[in-house]
C-alpha positions in Angstrom: 200.1 -52.8 -17.4 196.4 -54.6 -18.6 197.4 -58.3 -17.6 197.9 -56.6 -14.1 195.4 -54.6 -13.5 193.2 -57.9 -14.2 196.1 -60.5 -11.8 194.9 -57.1 -9.4 191.1 -57.7 -9.9 190.9 -60.8 -9.8 192.9 -59.9 -5.9 190.7 -57.6 -4.5 187.5 -60.1 -5.2 188.7 -62.6 -3.4 189.7 -60.2 -0.5 188.4 -61.2 2.8 186.9 -57.2 3.8 185.9 -57.2 -0.6 184.1 -60.6 0.1 181.8 -59.1 3.3 181.1 -55.6 1.5 179.8 -57.6 -1.3 176.9 -58.5 0.7 177.0 -55.3 3.3 176.8 -52.7 -0.2 173.7 -54.8 -0.9 169.9 -52.7 -0.2 169.0 -54.2 3.2 165.2 -53.8 2.3 162.6 -54.2 0.0 161.6 -50.6 0.5 165.2 -48.9 -0.6 163.4 -50.6 -4.0 160.9 -47.6 -4.4 160.7 -43.9 -4.4 159.1 -42.7 -1.3 157.4 -39.5 -1.7 155.0 -37.3 0.4 152.3 -39.3 -1.8 153.6 -42.8 -0.4 154.3 -41.8 2.8 151.1 -40.3 3.3 149.6 -43.8 2.6 152.5 -45.2 4.7 151.2 -43.0 8.2 147.2 -43.3 6.8 147.5 -47.1 7.4 149.8 -46.6 10.9 146.6 -43.8 11.7 144.0 -46.2 10.8 142.8 -48.1 13.8 141.5 -50.9 11.7 144.3 -51.5 9.4 147.0 -54.6 9.7 148.7 -53.3 12.2 146.7 -54.4 14.7 147.5 -51.6 17.4 143.8 -49.6 17.4 144.1 -46.3 17.4 148.1 -45.9 19.3 149.2 -44.4 16.7 146.5 -41.7 16.5 146.7 -41.2 19.6 150.3 -40.7 20.2 150.0 -38.4 17.4 147.3 -36.4 19.4 149.0 -36.3 22.7 152.2 -34.7 20.5 150.5 -32.3 18.7 148.2 -31.0 22.2 151.6 -31.1 23.6 153.1 -28.7 20.9 150.0 -26.3 20.5 149.5 -22.9 21.7 147.2 -21.7 23.3 145.2 -20.4 20.8 145.3 -23.5 18.5 143.9 -25.5 21.4 141.1 -23.2 21.8 140.1 -24.1 18.2 140.2 -28.1 19.1 138.4 -30.2 21.6 139.2 -30.6 25.1 142.5 -32.7 26.6 139.3 -34.0 29.1 137.7 -35.5 25.9 141.1 -36.3 24.2 141.8 -38.5 27.0 138.2 -39.6 28.3 137.3 -41.1 24.6 137.7 -44.0 21.9 138.9 -43.1 18.2 138.6 -46.5 17.3 135.9 -45.8 14.7 137.7 -42.8 13.0 137.7 -43.2 9.4 141.3 -42.6 8.0 141.0 -41.0 4.1 144.1 -39.9 1.6 143.7 -37.3 -1.2 139.8 -36.6 0.2 138.5 -34.0 -2.1 137.9 -30.6 -1.1 136.6 -28.3 -3.7 139.4 -27.8 -6.4 142.2 -29.3 -4.0 142.8 -32.7 -2.1 143.7 -33.1 1.5 146.8 -35.5 1.7 145.0 -37.2 5.2 142.0 -36.5 6.5 140.2 -38.7 9.7 136.9 -38.2 10.4 134.8 -39.9 13.4 131.5 -39.4 13.2 130.3 -40.4 16.7 132.3 -37.8 18.2 132.0 -35.1 15.1 135.5 -34.9 15.2 137.8 -34.1 12.0 141.6 -34.2 12.0 142.9 -33.0 8.7 146.9 -33.6 8.1 148.3 -32.2 5.2 152.1 -33.8 4.6 154.9 -32.3 3.5 158.8 -34.2 2.8 161.0 -31.1 2.0 158.6 -29.5 -0.7 157.0 -26.2 0.5 153.2 -24.9 1.0 151.7 -23.0 -2.2 148.4 -21.9 -3.2 147.3 -21.0 0.3 146.7 -25.0 1.1 146.6 -24.7 5.0 143.8 -22.3 4.3 141.8 -23.7 1.3 141.3 -27.0 3.6 140.4 -25.3 7.0 138.0 -23.3 5.5 136.4 -25.9 3.4 136.5 -27.8 6.8 134.3 -25.5 8.9 132.3 -25.0 5.9 131.2 -28.5 5.4 131.5 -29.4 8.4 130.1 -27.0 10.9 129.9 -27.8 14.3 131.8 -30.4 14.2 135.5 -30.2 16.8 138.2 -30.0 14.4 142.4 -30.7 14.7 144.3 -28.7 11.7 147.9 -30.8 11.4 151.1 -29.7 9.2 153.0 -33.2 9.6 156.5 -31.7 8.6 159.4 -34.1 7.9 162.2 -31.3 7.9 160.5 -28.6 9.7 161.0 -26.2 7.1 159.9 -22.3 8.0 156.9 -22.1 5.0 156.7 -18.2 5.5 153.3 -16.5 4.4 152.2 -19.9 3.6 151.5 -21.0 6.8 148.3 -21.3 8.8 148.3 -20.2 12.4 145.3 -23.0 13.0 147.5 -25.4 12.6 150.2 -27.1 15.1 153.3 -28.1 12.9 155.0 -31.2 13.4 157.8 -33.4 12.8 158.0 -37.6 12.6 159.8 -37.7 16.2 156.8 -38.3 17.9 156.5 -41.3 15.2 159.5 -42.2 15.8 159.3 -42.5 19.2 155.8 -43.9 19.1 157.6 -47.4 17.2 160.6 -47.3 19.3 158.4 -47.6 22.1 157.1 -51.1 20.3 159.9 -52.6 19.5 161.8 -55.7 21.6 158.8 -55.8 24.3 157.1 -58.4 23.0 154.2 -56.8 22.3 154.5 -57.4 18.6 154.1 -60.4 16.3 157.1 -61.3 14.8 156.0 -60.3 11.4 154.7 -57.1 12.7 157.8 -56.1 14.6 160.0 -56.9 11.1 157.1 -54.4 9.0 157.0 -51.6 11.7 160.8 -52.2 11.8 161.1 -51.3 8.4 158.8 -48.7 8.5 160.8 -46.7 11.3 164.1 -47.6 9.7 163.0 -46.9 5.8 160.3 -44.5 5.0 161.1 -42.5 8.1 164.7 -42.5 7.7 165.9 -43.2 10.5 168.6 -46.0 9.5 172.1 -45.9 9.8 174.9 -48.4 9.8 175.3 -47.8 13.5 171.3 -49.2 14.8 172.5 -52.1 12.4 174.7 -54.9 13.6 175.2 -56.7 10.6 175.9 -53.1 8.8 178.4 -52.1 11.2 181.0 -51.5 10.4 181.0 -51.3 7.3 181.9 -47.7 6.7 185.7 -49.2 8.1 185.8 -51.9 5.8 185.5 -49.5 2.8 187.7 -47.4 3.4 190.5 -50.1 4.5 189.6 -52.2 1.2 190.4 -48.3 -0.7 193.7 -48.1 0.9 195.1 -52.0 0.2 194.0 -51.4 -3.4 194.2 -47.7 -3.5 196.6 -47.9 -6.4 194.3 -50.5 -9.0 191.0 -48.2 -7.6 192.8 -45.2 -9.7 193.6 -47.8 -12.2 189.4 -48.8 -12.9 188.6 -45.1 -12.4 191.3 -43.8 -15.5 190.6 -46.4 -17.8 187.8 -46.3 -20.3 185.7 -48.2 -22.0 183.8 -47.3 -24.9 179.4 -48.4 -23.8 178.0 -47.5 -26.9 178.5 -44.3 -27.8 179.9 -43.4 -24.6 182.7 -43.5 -23.1 182.5 -45.1 -19.6 185.6 -45.4 -16.4 185.6 -49.2 -16.3 184.7 -49.0 -12.0 181.3 -47.8 -13.7 180.4 -50.6 -15.7 177.0 -52.2 -14.2 174.9 -55.4 -15.5 173.2 -52.9 -17.2 176.3 -51.7 -19.7 177.5 -55.2 -19.5 174.3 -57.5 -21.1 172.7 -54.9 -22.8 175.7 -52.8 -24.5 179.2 -54.7 -24.2 178.7 -58.6 -24.4 176.5 -58.5 -27.2 179.3 -56.0 -29.0 182.3 -58.2 -27.9 183.9 -58.5 -30.3 185.2 -54.5 -30.4 186.6 -55.7 -27.3 189.5 -57.5 -26.0 189.9 -60.6 -23.8 191.4 -58.4 -21.4 189.0 -56.0 -21.2 185.8 -57.9 -21.4 186.9 -60.5 -18.6 187.5 -56.7 -16.4 184.6 -55.3 -17.4 183.2 -59.1 -16.6 184.3 -59.4 -12.4 183.4 -55.5 -12.1 179.5 -55.6 -13.0 179.4 -58.8 -10.6 180.4 -56.6 -8.0 179.4 -53.3 -9.4 177.2 -52.6 -5.4 180.8 -53.0 -4.3 182.6 -51.0 -6.6 179.9 -48.1 -6.8 180.7 -47.7 -3.0 184.5 -47.8 -3.8 184.9 -45.2 -6.8 185.9 -42.2 -5.7 187.4 -43.8 -2.2 191.4 -43.6 -2.3 194.1 -44.6 1.0 193.4 -41.3 2.5 190.3 -41.6 3.6 191.0 -44.7 5.9 194.8 -42.4 6.5 192.2 -38.9 7.4 190.5 -41.6 10.3 193.4 -42.0 11.7 194.5 -38.6 12.0 191.4 -37.6 13.7 191.1 -40.6 16.2 195.0 -40.1 17.2 195.1 -36.7 17.1 191.6 -35.9 18.6 192.9 -31.9 19.1 193.1 -31.7 15.1 191.1 -30.8 12.8 191.1 -32.3 8.8 190.0 -31.7 5.1 190.9 -34.8 2.4 191.4 -34.3 -1.4 191.5 -37.1 -3.7 195.4 -36.9 -3.7 196.0 -35.3 -0.5 195.5 -34.9 3.4 195.4 -31.9 5.0 195.4 -31.0 9.2 196.1 -28.3 11.5 195.1 -27.6 15.3 191.1 -27.3 15.5 191.9 -23.6 18.0 193.8 -22.5 15.3 190.7 -23.2 12.3 189.4 -20.1 11.0 186.3 -19.8 10.8 186.5 -18.8 6.8 189.2 -17.8 4.5 193.1 -19.2 3.9 194.3 -21.4 7.0 197.2 -19.8 8.6 199.4 -23.2 8.2 198.6 -26.6 7.8 200.5 -30.2 7.6 200.2 -31.5 4.1 200.4 -35.2 2.9 200.7 -36.0 -0.7 200.7 -38.6 -3.3 203.1 -38.6 -5.7 204.6 -40.0 -8.9 207.9 -40.4 -9.9 208.9 -40.3 -12.9 209.2 -44.1 -13.0 205.9 -43.9 -12.3 206.4 -44.9 -8.7 203.5 -43.8 -6.0 204.9 -42.0 -3.1 204.0 -39.0 -0.3 205.5 -36.3 0.7 204.9 -34.3 4.3 205.0 -30.5 3.7 204.5 -27.9 6.2 202.5 -24.5 4.9 202.2 -21.0 6.3 200.3 -18.8 4.5 199.6 -15.1 6.0 196.8 -14.2 3.1 194.2 -14.6 5.3 192.8 -12.3 7.9 194.7 -9.7 9.7 194.1 -10.7 12.9 196.2 -14.2 11.6 198.8 -13.0 10.4 200.4 -13.0 14.1 199.9 -16.8 14.7 201.6 -17.4 10.5 204.4 -15.7 11.4 204.8 -17.9 14.6 204.9 -20.6 12.5 207.0 -19.5 10.1 209.5 -18.2 12.9 209.2 -21.7 14.9 209.9 -23.7 11.2 212.8 -21.2 11.0 211.4 -20.0 7.4 213.4 -17.5 5.1 211.1 -14.9 3.9 210.3 -11.4 3.3 208.7 -8.4 4.9 205.8 -8.8 2.5 205.6 -12.8 2.1 202.1 -14.7 1.5 202.8 -17.8 1.0 205.7 -20.3 2.1 206.5 -23.9 3.0 208.8 -26.1 4.1 209.7 -29.9 3.4 209.4 -31.3 6.6 209.6 -35.7 4.7 210.1 -35.8 1.1 209.9 -39.6 0.3 207.9 -42.4 2.2 206.7 -45.1 0.7 203.7 -45.8 2.7 200.6 -44.1 5.0 202.1 -45.4 7.9 200.1 -46.2 10.7 202.8 -46.5 13.3 203.2 -44.4 16.0 207.0 -45.1 15.5 207.3 -43.3 12.3 208.6 -40.7 10.9 205.0 -39.5 10.2 203.5 -39.5 13.6 206.6 -38.3 15.3 206.9 -34.9 12.4 202.6 -34.3 13.7 203.7 -35.2 17.2 206.4 -32.1 17.0 204.1 -29.9 15.4 201.4 -30.0 17.9 203.9 -29.9 20.6 205.6 -26.3 19.0 201.5 -24.7 18.2 199.8 -25.6 20.9 201.1 -22.7 23.6 199.6 -20.7 20.3 197.2 -18.0 21.0 193.3 -19.1 19.9 192.5 -17.1 16.2 189.7 -15.0 16.9 187.4 -16.0 13.7 185.9 -13.0 12.9 
């Protein structure tokens, strides 16, 4: 068995889809290597807002922020701020931007000061954390005392736009990062930036302010589909790597989780404790650990689930480690037991061969308003039942060897039949 696993592992790593994943599962930017906490994001924001910074956009980002703040501010807040005319007619090129400005016993995340205009802008940055210790009040009170006579703008920059309850101070205009994302997007692909700054600002847009996805990067489009294709084509091997353990120091780890640090730090120095077959498998896994990390937990049902959702858009699905269940969307209750569902399940025979079954399950244990539908489904499939029944099931296909996407297959026809039978039944009242 172990030799067979090694052979299957070698076949996997030369699979063209696996090879395509080796680069697509790597980190795409050096910024992914850093923990971008609130302090670091505040520093990045300070760099963008600084008219004298190396991005060479002057006060472009500062104006974008103030324009957004003024559009979001209430009438009461606007009374505290400089007039919109002053905003439109003033230059902010001399504004000084500071981080962690000392304000008595506290520190202000970002403070922007322009002595020429006698303007002070205070920004408190939050990236998932909550306000505490009357932060906003303390900063504003410090500003009123120490910069009396200056114009002031108070901003709560909350990327998660959380509710802060009593800690929120009404003098502050609350904004998220949409203004910055819009401002950055407006610069891209318009020949407004040098090549260096285009790449820098795109990295900030994607990785610092959380907008990157496979869909925005042509090279990474389809990575999710590739992972599902590979996991479907090599599902038995992946399960084997997940269930086969290797002792790493004092711990037992699934073979699929072996990293370079484990292999070169623990396994190889103690190679006399392992047989050659195990060492070879661990060597291959650690070499491609970035891909195996993504494949871990996937199986053939992930791709099959996508096929069901695409082929039968009126169905809703739920995926498990050894099955996928589905039913018509309009019959899905808001919570609790599903009144019925199709169950595609993986099973293993006595001689360890993998096969699949298709069963329809009916349940009359949910809300009473759903019992009629359960009865209708049970009746449609002629299930035997007593007056006080709760669960019934009926095997539709007792055994099939693969999750076939062929639209002439028995699996496809069984789903079509269920949709045809049950579509006329009424929508559930989701009480």
